[in-house]
C-alpha positions in Angstrom: 95.4 174.9 43.3 93.0 175.1 40.1 90.3 177.8 40.2 86.5 177.1 39.1 86.1 180.5 38.2 87.4 183.4 36.0 86.2 186.4 34.1 86.5 188.2 31.1 87.8 191.8 30.9 84.5 192.8 29.7 82.9 191.2 33.0 85.6 192.9 35.0 84.9 196.2 33.5 81.2 196.2 34.2 81.8 194.7 38.1 84.2 197.7 38.3 81.3 200.0 37.3 78.9 198.5 39.5 81.1 198.7 42.5 81.5 202.2 41.8 77.7 202.6 42.2 76.6 200.0 44.3 79.7 199.3 46.6 80.6 195.7 47.6 78.8 193.1 45.5 78.0 189.2 45.3 76.8 186.8 42.5 74.5 183.9 43.0 73.5 181.4 40.0 70.4 179.8 40.6 69.4 176.5 39.0 66.3 178.0 37.3 63.1 179.9 37.6 62.6 183.6 37.2 66.2 184.3 35.8 66.9 181.0 34.5 70.5 179.7 35.1 71.9 183.3 34.7 74.4 184.8 37.3 73.0 187.9 39.1 74.8 190.3 40.6 73.5 191.8 43.9 74.7 194.3 46.2 76.7 192.2 48.9 74.1 190.8 51.3 71.2 191.8 48.9 70.5 187.9 48.4 69.6 185.5 51.0 71.6 182.1 50.5 69.8 178.8 51.4 71.3 176.0 53.0 74.3 174.1 51.1 74.5 176.6 48.6 78.0 176.7 47.2 80.6 179.2 47.2 82.7 178.1 44.3 85.1 181.5 44.1 85.4 185.3 44.2 86.0 187.8 41.3 87.3 191.1 41.9 86.5 190.5 45.9 82.9 189.7 44.9 81.9 186.4 46.1 80.4 184.0 43.7 77.5 181.4 45.0 75.8 178.6 43.1 72.7 177.1 44.0 73.6 173.7 45.5 71.5 171.5 43.0 72.9 173.7 40.0 76.6 173.1 41.7 76.1 169.2 41.6 75.3 169.4 37.9 78.4 171.4 37.1 81.0 170.7 39.6 83.5 169.4 37.4 83.1 172.7 35.1 85.1 175.7 35.0 82.8 179.1 35.2 83.8 181.9 33.2 81.9 185.1 33.6 81.3 187.1 30.8 79.1 189.9 29.7 76.6 190.5 26.8 74.8 193.5 25.3 71.1 193.4 25.9 68.6 191.9 28.5 68.6 188.6 30.1 65.2 186.8 30.9 64.5 189.2 33.8 65.6 192.1 35.4 66.9 191.4 39.0 70.6 191.8 38.5 72.4 195.1 39.0 73.5 195.2 35.2 70.3 195.1 33.7 69.6 199.0 33.7 72.7 199.4 31.9 71.3 197.2 29.1 74.0 194.2 30.0 73.7 190.8 31.0 76.0 188.4 32.9 76.4 185.3 31.4 78.5 181.9 32.2 80.9 179.8 30.0 81.6 176.4 30.9 84.3 174.1 29.9 85.1 170.7 31.8 88.1 170.2 33.9 90.8 167.7 32.9 91.3 164.7 34.9 94.7 166.5 36.0 92.5 169.7 37.0 90.4 168.0 38.9 92.8 166.5 41.3 93.8 170.0 42.1 90.6 172.1 42.3 90.3 174.8 45.1 88.0 173.7 47.8 84.4 175.0 47.9 82.3 176.6 51.2 78.7 175.6 51.6 76.3 178.0 53.3 75.0 176.5 56.7 
């Protein structure tokens, strides 16, 4: 099976640091509004999912959910979670006080990869 999601070593290191401070985490990537389309990191259960939001995978035990409309746009793309120094579009995500921001790098799946994609799960 081909994963829809991966993370850079910088992102994994920051996730580990945040887990030490906050416990179990989750990610949510919205389709716009306050945080644009930046992935947001919350304490697990700290963000209420909407009907049909899509779980595309997990990183180091942290579920990664995507807005249903954003998923429809990016469903043929691999998401790589990375981290940058500086502040993103807002301040809701747990890494913000550390002067960091999560970001996603996208690449399109090949035709062969599309045939082997891991299944997703939708929030009901």
